[in-house]
C-alpha positions in Angstrom: 0.0 0.0 0.0 3.1 2.3 0.0 2.3 3.7 -3.4 -1.3 4.6 -2.6 -0.9 8.3 -1.6 1.8 7.7 1.0 5.2 9.4 0.9 8.1 7.5 -0.7 9.8 6.8 2.7 12.1 4.0 1.6 10.0 1.3 3.0 7.9 2.6 5.8 5.6 3.4 7.4 3.1 1.6 5.2 0.1 -0.6 5.1 -0.4 -4.1 3.8 -2.8 -5.1 1.1 -2.9 -8.8 0.5 -5.1 -11.8 0.0 -5.2 -15.1 1.8 -7.1 -18.4 1.7 -10.1 -18.6 4.1 -8.3 -21.1 6.4 -5.7 -18.4 7.2 -8.1 -15.6 8.0 -7.8 -16.0 11.8 -4.0 -15.9 11.6 -3.6 -12.7 9.6 -2.1 -9.9 11.6 -3.8 -6.6 11.6 -7.5 -5.6 11.5 -9.9 -7.0 9.0 -12.7 -5.0 7.5 -15.7 -6.8 6.1 -18.5 -5.7 3.7 -22.1 -6.2 4.8 -25.6 -4.9 4.2 -27.4 -2.5 6.7 -30.0 -4.1 9.0 -32.9 -2.0 7.7 -32.1 -1.7 4.0 -29.9 -2.8 1.2 -27.2 -0.2 1.6 -23.7 -1.5 1.8 -21.6 -0.9 4.9 -18.2 -1.9 6.3 -17.4 -3.2 9.8 -14.6 -4.7 11.8 -14.9 -8.4 11.3 -13.6 -11.5 13.2 -13.5 -9.4 16.4 -12.4 -12.3 18.5 -8.9 -11.6 17.2 -9.1 -8.0 18.5 -7.2 -6.6 21.5 -10.3 -5.2 23.1 -11.8 -8.7 23.3 -8.8 -11.0 23.9 -5.9 -8.8 24.8 -3.4 -11.6 25.7 -4.1 -13.5 22.4 -4.8 -10.6 20.1 -3.1 -10.6 16.7 -4.7 -7.4 15.5 -2.4 -4.9 17.2 -2.0 -2.0 15.0 -0.5 1.4 15.8 -1.9 4.8 15.1 0.8 5.4 12.5 -0.4 2.5 10.3 -4.0 3.5 10.9 -3.2 7.0 9.6 -1.5 5.4 6.6 -4.6 3.4 5.9 -6.8 6.5 6.1 -4.4 8.4 3.7 -4.5 5.5 1.2 -8.3 5.3 1.4 -8.6 9.1 0.7 -6.1 8.9 -2.1 -7.8 5.9 -3.8 -11.3 7.4 -3.4 -10.1 10.7 -4.9 -8.6 8.9 -7.9 -11.5 6.7 -8.6 -11.2 3.5 -10.7 -10.2 5.3 -13.9 -7.7 7.5 -12.1 -6.0 4.5 -10.5 -5.8 2.9 -13.9 -4.3 6.1 -15.4 -1.7 6.3 -12.6 -0.7 2.6 -13.2 -0.5 3.3 -17.0 1.8 6.3 -16.4 4.1 4.3 -14.1 4.4 1.5 -16.6 4.9 3.7 -19.7 7.4 6.1 -18.1 9.5 3.3 -16.7 9.4 1.5 -20.0 10.5 4.7 -21.8 13.4 5.2 -19.3 14.5 1.5 -19.7 14.6 1.8 -23.5 16.5 5.1 -23.4 19.1 3.8 -20.9 19.6 0.5 -22.8 20.6 2.6 -25.8 23.4 4.4 -23.9 26.7 2.6 -24.4 27.9 0.9 -21.2 24.5 0.5 -19.6 22.6 -2.8 -19.5 19.1 -3.5 -18.2 19.3 -6.6 -16.1 15.8 -7.9 -16.8 14.3 -7.8 -20.3 10.9 -8.8 -19.0 8.1 -6.1 -18.5 8.5 -4.3 -15.2 6.2 -1.9 -13.4 8.1 1.1 -12.1 11.4 -0.2 -10.8 14.2 -2.0 -12.7 17.9 -2.9 -12.3 20.6 -1.3 -14.5 24.2 -2.3 -14.7 26.2 1.0 -15.0 29.7 1.6 -16.3 30.5 3.8 -13.3 27.7 4.0 -10.7 29.8 6.4 -8.5 29.8 9.0 -11.3 26.0 8.6 -11.8 25.3 9.0 -8.1 27.6 12.0 -7.8 26.0 13.7 -10.9 22.5 13.1 -9.5 23.4 14.6 -6.1 25.1 17.6 -7.7 21.9 18.2 -9.8 19.6 17.8 -6.7 18.1 14.7 -8.2 17.4 11.8 -5.8 19.9 9.2 -7.1 19.1 5.6 -7.9 19.7 3.1 -5.2 23.2 1.5 -5.3 22.2 -2.2 -4.9 25.7 -3.4 -3.8 24.9 -1.8 -0.5 22.5 -4.7 0.1 23.8 -7.2 -2.4 27.7 -6.8 -2.5 28.0 -9.2 -5.5 25.9 -6.7 -7.6 28.7 -4.2 -8.1 27.8 -1.1 -10.3 24.1 -2.0 -10.3 21.5 0.6 -9.7 17.8 0.3 -8.9 15.9 3.0 -10.9 12.4 3.9 -10.0 10.0 6.0 -12.2 6.5 6.9 -11.1 3.7 9.3 -11.9 5.4 11.9 -9.7 8.3 12.2 -12.3 7.5 14.8 -15.0 8.8 14.3 -18.5 11.2 17.1 -17.9 12.5 15.4 -14.7 12.9 12.2 -16.7 14.8 14.0 -19.5 17.1 15.7 -17.0 17.9 12.3 -15.4 18.6 10.7 -18.7 21.0 13.5 -19.6 22.8 12.8 -16.3 23.0 9.1 -17.1 24.5 9.9 -20.5 27.0 12.4 -19.1 28.1 9.9 -16.4 29.1 7.6 -19.2 30.9 10.3 -21.1 33.0 11.2 -18.1 34.2 7.7 -17.7 35.0 7.4 -21.4 36.9 10.7 -21.3 34.1 12.8 -22.8 32.6 16.0 -21.3 
């Protein structure tokens, strides 16, 4: 749920959106909301379901503990999704896919760079760089949030960057980033 109206905080706080088989429902952490019909009508409503799991009923065995921070994230995500509507959410997804695909194609055409996965991706992808240090330095100097240097977490992936492109990136932002990618290569090859 991180991408649903929450700030890009490098992994948290967030909310979880997932599915599970019916037999696991009572073991799922967090609060579960169910859909129902009102008593005196056919209006839809939502309620806290499987309340035996809740801390106000069985505190010592509760598995629904959730802090205010995650509740606020859930509320923010709800407001974001409702304000977008179904067609707005589809448009955001389309933008994420198309912008990332555009950046992948452009980077793959720059000598020295290689996309590590040729399969379709959503908004993140791995790129092998000729000189990741130059790319990161150039981004920092230009006040652009640099890609993530993957070797920090996977030492065997030297000179690999995780690049993320979302609906928050304008076409001019993307173009500026691509120019930095290209100039990072030129510096290593003795160019500008």
